[in-house]
C-alpha positions in Angstrom: 114.7 7.4 182.3 112.0 8.7 180.0 109.3 9.7 181.9 106.1 12.1 181.6 107.1 15.9 180.7 105.5 19.1 180.8 106.1 21.8 178.3 104.5 25.3 178.8 104.4 27.7 176.0 103.9 31.1 177.0 103.7 34.4 175.7 102.2 38.0 176.7 98.8 38.5 174.6 97.2 41.9 174.3 94.0 42.6 175.4 92.0 43.1 172.1 93.7 39.8 171.0 92.7 37.3 173.9 89.3 36.2 172.5 91.1 35.2 169.3 93.3 33.1 171.3 91.0 31.6 173.2 88.8 30.5 170.4 91.8 29.3 168.1 92.7 27.3 171.4 89.4 25.7 171.1 89.3 24.7 167.7 92.4 23.2 168.2 91.6 20.6 170.9 88.0 19.7 169.4 90.2 18.2 166.3 92.4 14.9 166.6 95.3 15.1 169.3 98.7 14.2 168.9 100.0 10.5 170.2 101.4 10.9 173.6 99.9 14.2 174.8 98.1 13.1 178.1 96.4 17.0 179.0 96.8 20.0 177.7 95.2 23.7 179.0 95.3 26.9 178.5 95.9 29.2 180.9 95.8 33.1 181.9 97.7 34.8 184.4 98.1 38.6 185.2 99.9 41.4 183.0 98.2 39.7 180.0 100.5 36.8 180.2 99.0 33.3 178.9 100.3 30.0 178.5 99.8 26.3 177.2 100.9 23.8 179.7 101.0 20.1 177.5 101.6 16.9 179.5 103.4 14.2 177.5 103.7 10.6 178.0 107.3 11.1 177.5 109.8 13.6 175.8 110.1 11.3 172.3 106.1 12.1 171.9 107.0 15.9 172.6 110.0 15.7 170.4 108.0 14.2 167.4 105.4 16.9 167.7 107.9 19.4 167.5 109.9 18.1 165.0 106.6 18.5 162.6 105.5 22.3 162.1 102.3 21.6 161.2 101.9 19.7 164.4 103.4 22.2 166.9 100.4 24.1 167.3 101.0 26.2 170.8 103.4 28.4 169.1 102.0 29.0 166.4 98.8 29.7 168.4 100.9 32.8 169.9 102.5 34.1 166.8 98.7 33.9 165.1 97.6 36.5 168.1 101.0 38.6 167.4 102.6 37.5 170.1 106.5 36.2 171.1 106.3 32.3 172.4 108.8 30.9 175.1 108.9 27.4 175.5 110.1 25.6 178.6 110.1 21.7 179.2 110.1 20.1 182.7 110.5 16.5 183.9 107.8 15.5 186.0 109.6 14.1 189.0 106.3 13.5 191.6 102.8 13.2 190.4 99.8 12.7 192.5 96.2 12.7 190.8 93.2 14.2 192.8 89.5 14.2 192.1 88.6 15.8 189.0 87.0 19.3 188.9 83.7 19.8 186.5 82.8 23.0 185.1 
């Protein structure tokens, strides 16, 4: 069975490089997004920990992007700001959609 998967690329980012990370992510998502990408977001956590979470149609879509270094953008964003990214992939077991929150 091949259902949706969530990729999480995370790293600790130096405070002085955070604005660069945010700007680079905004530029990235302003352009065309890869086939199979349903949703992506940049998240900031405690201790300088940042992550890009991306929801994919299926594992095959994620593998297709990761096989092409030009398209594997989330790890590259962290490397560009001097951080070592870590990748984790989760299979979506249960999902529930609520009312979207708009800024």
